[in-house]
C-alpha positions in Angstrom: 101.9 103.8 -9.9 101.0 107.5 -9.9 98.1 108.9 -12.2 98.1 112.4 -13.5 94.8 113.7 -15.1 95.9 116.6 -17.5 95.6 118.2 -20.9 97.6 116.0 -23.1 97.9 118.3 -26.0 96.6 121.4 -27.9 97.1 122.7 -31.3 95.5 125.6 -33.3 96.6 124.7 -36.7 96.6 121.2 -38.0 96.1 121.9 -41.7 99.2 119.5 -42.1 99.6 116.4 -40.0 100.5 117.2 -36.4 101.7 115.2 -33.4 99.2 116.2 -30.8 100.6 114.0 -28.1 103.4 111.5 -27.7 103.4 109.3 -24.5 106.5 109.7 -22.5 108.9 107.0 -21.5 107.8 104.8 -18.7 104.3 105.9 -18.9 101.0 104.6 -20.2 98.0 107.0 -21.1 94.3 106.9 -21.2 92.9 109.5 -23.5 89.6 110.3 -22.1 88.4 112.9 -24.6 89.4 114.7 -27.7 87.7 118.0 -28.5 87.7 119.5 -32.2 86.5 123.0 -32.6 86.1 124.6 -36.0 86.7 128.3 -35.6 85.6 129.3 -39.0 82.2 129.9 -40.4 83.1 127.4 -43.3 82.6 123.6 -42.9 85.7 121.4 -42.9 86.9 117.9 -42.2 89.3 116.5 -39.7 91.3 113.3 -39.1 92.4 111.7 -35.7 94.7 108.7 -35.6 97.1 106.8 -33.3 100.6 105.7 -34.3 101.9 102.7 -32.4 105.6 103.7 -31.4 105.5 106.7 -33.7 105.0 104.6 -36.9 104.3 106.2 -40.1 100.7 106.7 -41.1 98.6 103.7 -42.4 95.0 103.1 -42.9 94.7 100.9 -39.8 95.6 103.8 -37.4 92.5 106.0 -38.1 89.9 106.6 -35.3 88.2 109.4 -37.3 88.7 109.9 -41.1 87.5 113.0 -43.0 84.8 113.7 -40.5 82.8 116.6 -41.6 82.7 119.6 -39.1 80.1 122.4 -39.8 81.3 125.9 -39.4 81.5 127.4 -35.8 80.8 123.9 -34.4 82.5 121.4 -32.1 83.0 117.6 -32.1 83.7 115.9 -28.7 84.9 112.2 -28.7 84.7 110.5 -25.3 87.0 107.7 -26.1 89.0 106.0 -23.3 91.8 105.0 -25.7 94.9 103.5 -24.1 98.4 104.2 -25.4 101.8 102.9 -24.5 105.2 104.5 -24.3 106.1 106.3 -27.5 102.6 105.9 -29.1 101.6 109.1 -30.9 98.1 110.8 -31.1 98.0 112.7 -34.5 95.6 115.2 -36.0 94.9 116.7 -39.4 92.3 119.3 -40.4 91.0 120.5 -43.8 91.9 124.1 -42.9 94.0 126.1 -40.6 91.0 127.1 -38.4 90.5 124.1 -36.4 91.6 123.6 -32.6 92.3 120.1 -31.3 92.5 119.4 -27.5 93.3 116.0 -25.9 92.6 115.1 -22.3 93.6 112.2 -20.3 95.4 110.4 -17.5 99.1 109.5 -17.6 100.2 106.5 -15.4 103.9 106.4 -14.3 
């Protein structure tokens, strides 16, 4: 089994639901951290959730829901979440000025 530490996904505009990362076939992943950066002076909110096998959004999937993020501020989640093949990490923000970055390790 080979482990690869990497940037799993990045997006700079998640004002609508965005698939930030999908676990590739024959792979498992540990998400070590997720960084959310508000590039605007205006406060906003964000959501982060995991869809098992890419399922449609449900209330059970949310890791963070409408978390307030002040203007020009950054939120860092050190999480250690484990995902299986085809699981999807999704993000959403209250405006288009929020960046999301996910870091972790893929095991094949």
